[in-house]
C-alpha positions in Angstrom: 9.9 21.9 20.2 11.1 20.4 23.7 14.4 18.4 24.1 12.7 15.2 24.6 10.0 15.3 20.8 13.0 16.4 18.9 14.9 13.1 20.7 12.2 10.6 20.0 12.0 12.3 16.1 16.1 11.9 15.8 15.8 8.1 16.8 12.6 8.0 14.4 15.0 9.1 11.9 17.9 7.1 12.0 15.7 3.8 13.1 14.0 4.5 9.9 16.7 4.8 7.8 18.6 1.9 9.3 15.8 0.0 8.5 15.4 1.2 5.0 19.2 0.7 4.3 18.6 -2.8 5.5 15.5 -3.7 3.5 17.7 -2.8 0.4 20.1 -4.7 1.1 17.9 -7.4 1.6 16.3 -6.7 -1.2 19.1 -7.4 -3.4 20.0 -10.4 -2.3 16.4 -11.4 -2.6 16.6 -10.6 -6.6 19.0 -13.2 -7.4 15.9 -16.0 -6.1 12.8 -13.7 -6.7 12.0 -10.9 -8.7 8.7 -9.6 -6.9 9.9 -9.7 -3.7 13.6 -8.2 -4.5 11.8 -5.2 -5.8 9.1 -4.9 -3.5 12.0 -5.1 -0.7 13.6 -2.6 -2.4 11.0 -0.3 -3.2 9.9 -0.6 0.9 13.4 0.2 1.8 14.6 3.0 -0.7 10.8 5.0 0.7 11.8 3.9 4.6 15.1 5.4 3.8 13.9 8.9 2.4 11.5 8.8 5.0 14.2 9.0 7.6 16.2 11.4 5.8 13.2 13.6 5.7 12.7 13.3 9.7 16.0 14.2 9.8 16.1 17.2 7.7 13.3 18.3 9.2 14.0 18.4 12.7 14.1 22.4 14.1 17.9 23.8 14.9 18.0 24.3 18.6 21.8 26.4 18.9 21.1 29.5 17.3 23.4 31.0 15.2 27.3 31.5 16.6 26.5 35.5 15.9 23.6 35.5 18.3 25.3 33.0 21.0 27.3 36.3 21.7 
C-alpha cells in the first residue's frame, strides 16, 4: 500500500472518529429536548466513532520491527 493511501485512511479514520464524538455529545445535549432525536444522534455518533476506530486499527504498519531495521 502506498503512503498516499495510508494518509487518506488516517484522515478518514480521524475525521470519522472526531465526527462520531461530536455527534455523541450533540446526542447527549439533545436528550434534554427530544428523546428520539437524542437517541438517534447517540446511535449515529457511536457507530461513526467505532467505524473511525476500526479504520485506524486496520492501517498496515509501514515501519518494520526494530530487529529488522538493523
